[in-house]
N, C-alpha and C positions, 0 to 999 in steps of 0.2 A: 578355440573359444566357441561357445554356443550363442548365436545371436538371436535376440528376441525383440519384441516390440510392445509398447504400451497398447493394450487392447482397445482403449477408447480412442486411439489415433487411427485405428483401422476403420475404413468406410465412413469416416467422420463427415465427409462432404456429401454423402449419399442420402437417400430418403430413409425414413424411419424403419422401413421393412428390412434394410440392410444393417441396421444398428443394433440388432439383438446380439446377445452373447454368442449364440450359436453361429450366426452369419459372420460375425467378426472373427471367431476362431477359425472357421473354414477358410476365410480370406487370408488370415495370417499364415496359415499353412501353405496355401497356394503361392504366397509371396516368398516362400522359402525360409520362414522363421521357425525356430525349434522351441521357443518358449515365449512367455508373455509376462508382462506386469499387469496384474488384474486389480482394478478398483471397481468393486461391485456397483457403487452408486453412479458410476459414469457409464456403465454398460447395461444395467438393468434398471429401467425407470419405474417410478411409482412407489418405491420403498426407501426408507431412510437408512436401512441396514444398521439399525441399532442392535443391541445385544439380543433383543427379542427375535429379530429376524435372522440372526446368524445361527441357523440350526444345523443339525447333523444331516438332515435331508438336503438342504442347500449345498452342503459340502459334497455329498455323494453325487448329486446331480451335476454339479460343476465338474467334479472329477471325471464323470462319464463323458461330458461334452468335450473336454480337452483330450481325454484318452482316444476318443473317436477321431480326433484330428491330429493325433500324434504330437501333442504339445505338452510341455511342462509349464507349471506356474512358477516362475523364478521369484516373483515378489507378489505377495498379497498385500495391497496397500491399505494402510489405516493412518492417514496423514492428519492427525488431530493434535490439539495443543495440550501436551502433558505438563505445561507450565501455566495453565489457566489459573487466574487468581481467585476464582470463586470455588470454594471447597466442594459444593454440591455439583457444580458443573464438572469439576475435575473428576469426581467420582463417576459421573455419567460417562465421561470420556474414557476413563480407565475400564469401565464395563464394556465399552465398544472394543477395546483392545482384547479383553478377555474372550469375547465372542469371536474375534478374528483369529485368535490363537487356537481356539477350539476348532474352528473351521479349517485352519491351516493344517492341523494335526491329521485330519481325516482326508483332506484334499491332497496332501503331500507337497504343499508349497515349500520352496526352498527356504524362504524367510518371510516373516511379517515385517514390512518396511514402514518406517516413519521418519518424518523430519523432526526438528527439535524445538519448534514453537517459539513463542515470544511471551514476555511476562505481562500480557494484557489480554483482555477478552477479544480484541479485534484481530489477534494473530498478525500484528503489523510490527515491523521494526521500529523501535523507539530508542530514546537515549539510554534506557536501561537494558536493552536486549543483550548487549555484550558484557554485562557486568558479572562480577563474581556471584552476586546474590541470585541473578537469573539462572546461572549455571547450577547453583545448588538447588534451586527450586525445581529445575528440570530433572535433576538426578533423583530427587525425592519422588517426583511424579512417575518416573520411569521404573524405579526399583521394584514396586509390587507387580508391575507388568512383566518384567523379566523373571520374577519369581514364578509367576503363572506359566510363562513359557517353559521354564525348567520342568515344571510338573507335567506338562504335555509333551515334552521332548521336542520343542519347537525352537527355532532360532529367531530372536528379534534382531533387527538391523536398523541402526540409526544412520541417517543421511546428513552429513555436515553441509550446511548452506550458509553463505556469507550473511544473508539477511536474517538468519535465525540465531538462536542461542549458541548452538554448537557451530561456530563460524570458521574455525581453523582446525587443522589436524591436531594441534596441541590441546585444544579444548575437548576434542573427541577422545584423545588419549586419557585425559582426566576422567571423563565419564566411564570409559572402559575399566580403568583401574579402580574407580570408586565403587562401581557395581560388582566387579570381580567375578563375573559369570562367564563360563564358556558358551553360554547360549546367547550372549550379546555380541553382535557382529556389526560390520560396517558396509553400507552401500556407498561406493566411491563414485561420485558424480563430479568430475573435474571442473566442468563449467560452473557448477553451483558454488564453487569456492572462489570464483572470480568476481571482481567488480572493477570499475574503471581505474581505481587507485592501485591495483596490484597487477595489472596486465603485463607490465614490463618485467615482473618477477615470476611470470607464469611457470616457467620450467623449474625454477628453484622451489616454488610452492608445491608443485606436483611431486618433486623428488622428496621433499620433506614428508609429504603425506604418505607416500609409498614406504618410506623408511620407518615412520612412526606407527603406521597402521597396517602395513602390508600383511602381516599374519592374520589380521582380523577382517580383511576385505573378503566379503562373500559374493557380492554382485557388483557389476559396474554399469553405470548409466552412460550412454554415449549420445551426445548431441553437440551442436555447434553454437556459435554466438556471433553477433555483430554489435558494435557500440551503437547506442541509441540515446542521444542526449547525455544525461548523467547516469545512465544505466546501461545494462547489456540486454539485448533481446535474444532469447533462446530460439534456435531454428534447427532444422534437420542436419545431421552429420554430413559434412562435405559441402555445405552451402555457405559457410562463413569463414572465420579467421582461425579456427582451431587447427592445431597440428597434433595428430593422433599418434605419431611414431613413438613418443616417449611412453605413453600409456599402453599402447599395444605391445611394445617391446617388454614391458613389465609383465603384462598378462601372459605373453607367450613364454617367457623365461620362468615365471614363478607360479602361474595359475592355470594348470592344465584343465581344459574343458570348463573353464569358468563361464557362467552365464552373464551376458551383457545385453541389456535391453536398450533399444533406440527410443529416443524421445523427440517430440515436436516434429514428427514426420507428417506428411500428407499422403493422400492416395497417389499423388503424382511423383513423389520422390522417395518413398520408403524402400523400394527395391533398389534404386540407384544408391542410396545410402548404405544399404547392406552390402551390395556388391563392391562399393568403394572400400569399405572397411575390410572385407574379406581379401580383396586384392592386396591392399597395403599390408595386412597381417602376413600374407604368404611371402612377402618379400623381405621380412625382417629376420 
């Protein structure tokens, strides 16, 4: 596997002079990572990175920065709500995706990644988030984005999350089949499928996910969790209750050289998380 890191987690506790895209990329390579999850708005301050800002020049400059540091972009993040109820706002959001796809095509990003939204303007889980209607709304919002990705030769990847519309592997399978595009892929974040009510079925849930979606998994996110009241708190891999053997065994057996990016790390534990995962992977 090829281990990476969210770029905005790198140097996050340091001063602003260390939080540039260039400094973060340099540090990620120093820490032994081979790829990154890039969210422009979190690493370059002062712009909204709407469709207007997502230019060919930005793509080429970014490509040069990462090439100089021997890093790949595993995920170019565009985590906006494709189920937004306001048609004009939805159009604006879709334009942001079109711009991200254009940049990804020049940058050589493995996928443009997105979560799957909520049927409200607040992007918050509500009583309708897991409804059939919400799923159909998301599919309608996603379809033209995937069509654009096809034209640019780029892969879109959706990330199932319990609190969002695509909350289970079964609902992700519905989306894949409804869109019917080879350019639509999956980001598999095991922890994001969990909530306090399904922790006891964790291994069975992961097994279902890998069986239903295995062929379509393009990237894996690796983090950990601890229960916190009625919710789960996401933390760095190896610092909570997650058992990675099942996930890493699948990756080793079925996904040669897959990119997997760490999440929720800090300056103090990113290297330890990477080393722990690499050591465990080598024993499987």
